[in-house]
C-alpha positions as CSV (number, residue, x, y, z in Angstrom):
1,M,-39.0,-23.2,-11.6
2,K,-36.4,-21.7,-14.3
3,R,-35.7,-18.8,-12.1
4,A,-35.2,-21.1,-9.0
5,Q,-32.6,-23.2,-10.9
6,K,-30.8,-20.6,-12.5
7,F,-30.6,-19.0,-9.0
8,L,-29.5,-22.2,-7.4
9,R,-26.5,-22.3,-10.1
10,E,-25.4,-19.3,-9.8
11,H,-25.5,-19.6,-5.7
12,P,-24.4,-23.0,-4.8
13,E,-24.4,-21.8,-0.6
14,F,-27.7,-22.3,-0.8
15,V,-28.3,-25.4,-2.5
16,V,-29.4,-28.4,0.3
17,S,-27.5,-31.4,0.5
18,E,-30.0,-33.8,1.9
19,G,-32.9,-33.7,-0.6
20,M,-34.6,-31.1,-2.6
21,M,-35.8,-27.7,-1.7
22,R,-39.6,-26.7,-2.3
23,V,-39.8,-23.5,-5.2
24,E,-41.5,-21.8,-3.1
25,D,-38.4,-21.6,-0.3
26,V,-36.1,-21.2,-3.5
27,L,-37.6,-18.1,-4.4
28,L,-37.8,-16.9,-0.6
29,L,-34.3,-17.0,-0.9
30,M,-33.8,-15.3,-3.9
31,E,-36.1,-12.3,-2.6
32,A,-34.1,-12.3,0.5
33,Y,-30.6,-12.4,-1.5
34,R,-31.7,-9.7,-3.6
35,T,-33.2,-7.2,-0.8
36,K,-30.2,-7.8,1.2
37,P,-28.6,-4.2,1.2
38,K,-25.0,-3.8,0.0
39,E,-22.9,-1.6,1.9
40,K,-20.7,0.7,-0.4
41,K,-17.9,2.4,1.7
42,Y,-16.9,5.7,0.9
43,D,-14.2,6.0,3.6
44,D,-10.9,6.2,1.5
45,E,-8.8,9.6,2.9
46,T,-7.0,9.6,-0.3
47,V,-9.8,10.1,-2.3
48,H,-11.6,12.9,0.4
49,A,-8.7,14.9,0.0
50,L,-8.3,14.7,-3.7
51,L,-12.3,15.7,-3.6
52,A,-11.6,18.2,-1.4
53,Y,-8.4,19.5,-3.5
54,L,-11.0,19.9,-6.7
55,R,-13.5,21.7,-4.9
56,D,-11.0,24.3,-3.6
57,A,-9.5,24.5,-6.5
58,T,-12.1,25.2,-8.7
59,G,-13.9,27.4,-6.2
60,L,-16.9,25.4,-6.6
61,D,-19.3,24.2,-3.6
62,K,-20.0,21.3,-5.1
63,L,-18.6,19.5,-8.0
64,D,-20.7,18.3,-11.1
65,G,-22.2,15.2,-10.9
66,H,-23.2,12.8,-8.2
67,F,-20.7,12.3,-5.4
68,A,-20.5,8.7,-6.1
69,T,-19.4,9.3,-9.5
70,N,-16.6,11.9,-8.5
71,Y,-15.8,9.2,-6.2
72,K,-15.4,6.1,-8.4
73,A,-13.6,8.4,-10.8
74,C,-10.9,9.7,-8.4
75,Q,-10.3,6.0,-7.0
76,N,-10.5,5.0,-10.9
77,L,-7.4,7.6,-11.2
78,I,-5.7,6.7,-8.0
79,E,-5.3,2.8,-9.0
80,R,-4.1,4.0,-12.1
81,C,-1.4,6.0,-10.3
82,R,-0.6,2.9,-8.0
83,A,-0.4,0.4,-10.5
84,K,2.8,2.6,-12.2
85,S,4.3,2.8,-8.7
86,L,3.3,6.6,-8.5
87,D,2.3,9.1,-6.1
88,P,-1.5,9.2,-6.4
89,Y,-1.8,12.8,-4.2
90,D,0.9,14.4,-6.1
91,N,0.4,13.6,-9.4
92,I,-3.5,13.9,-9.1
93,T,-3.0,17.5,-8.1
94,S,-0.7,18.3,-10.5
95,L,-3.1,17.0,-13.1
96,I,-5.7,19.0,-11.8
97,Q,-3.5,22.1,-11.9
98,T,-2.5,21.6,-15.2
99,A,-6.2,21.2,-16.2
100,L,-7.3,24.3,-14.5
101,A,-4.3,26.5,-15.9
102,D,-5.0,25.3,-19.6
103,K,-7.5,27.6,-21.6
104,F,-9.3,25.3,-23.2
105,Y,-9.6,22.5,-20.3
106,G,-9.7,25.4,-17.3
107,P,-13.2,26.1,-17.3
108,R,-14.7,22.6,-17.8
109,T,-12.8,21.4,-15.2
110,T,-15.7,20.7,-12.7
111,S,-15.9,16.7,-12.0
112,F,-13.3,13.9,-11.2
113,R,-15.6,12.2,-14.1
114,F,-14.1,14.5,-16.7
115,I,-10.5,15.0,-15.5
116,E,-10.7,10.7,-15.5
117,N,-11.8,11.0,-19.1
118,N,-9.5,13.6,-20.4
119,A,-6.1,13.0,-18.3
120,G,-4.3,11.8,-21.1
121,A,-5.4,14.7,-23.4
122,I,-4.5,17.3,-20.5
123,F,-1.2,15.8,-20.6
124,K,-0.4,15.6,-23.7
125,T,-2.0,19.7,-24.8
126,R,0.1,20.8,-21.7
127,Q,3.3,19.1,-23.4
128,Q,2.2,20.7,-26.8
129,R,1.9,24.1,-25.3
130,S,5.2,24.0,-23.6
131,L,7.3,23.0,-26.4
132,D,5.5,25.9,-29.1
133,P,6.9,29.2,-28.4
134,R,3.7,30.7,-29.8
135,T,2.1,29.1,-27.0
136,Q,4.4,28.9,-24.1
137,A,3.7,31.0,-21.0
138,P,5.8,33.5,-20.4
139,E,7.7,32.0,-17.3
140,E,8.2,28.9,-19.6
141,R,9.6,31.1,-22.3
142,A,12.0,32.4,-20.2
143,A,13.1,29.5,-18.4
144,R,13.7,27.8,-21.6
145,A,15.7,31.1,-22.9
146,A,17.8,30.8,-19.4
147,A,18.5,27.1,-20.4
148,D,19.5,27.6,-23.6
149,L,21.6,30.3,-22.6
150,Q,23.4,28.1,-20.3
151,R,24.1,25.7,-22.4
152,R,25.5,28.2,-24.8
153,F,27.9,29.1,-22.2
154,A,29.2,25.5,-21.0
155,E,29.4,24.7,-24.6
156,R,31.6,27.7,-24.9
157,R,33.6,26.9,-22.2
158,S,34.4,23.5,-22.8
159,E,36.0,24.4,-26.4
160,P,39.4,25.0,-26.6
161,A,41.0,28.7,-26.5
162,G,41.7,30.0,-29.8
163,S,39.1,28.1,-31.7
164,E,36.4,30.3,-33.4
165,R,32.7,29.4,-34.0
């Protein structure tokens, strides 16, 4: 009886206005409502494109974990990007590339759940390593040296003639 009353409180669309329903009828309604198949749609093209991109980038035949888990984690990342008015595909692919290029995160990047849980740490590590000359990639070091050299030349050109440093 209590289950039937609770069900009717939670689902007012089943309450009959003309009179009381029998408890058996309410229990039948509860069973029909509970066994009603819920359709989950996995038809977002952006999510499928990102799942394929991660699979191709890692070289895995199948990502770790269940499909639904990876799908939902990818959807969460897309929602985060859209909340900040960013392009989800470009941002998430750059996140994947950054994770795969990292010595620590690269081998561990096998699912979107991992990427979702560690997105902030991946970008933070990348930023710290790109600023530290000991951990910079050679191309980053060369680009930084070229930028410093251009800045020094620009400073020298802007100084008046005859002044010494």
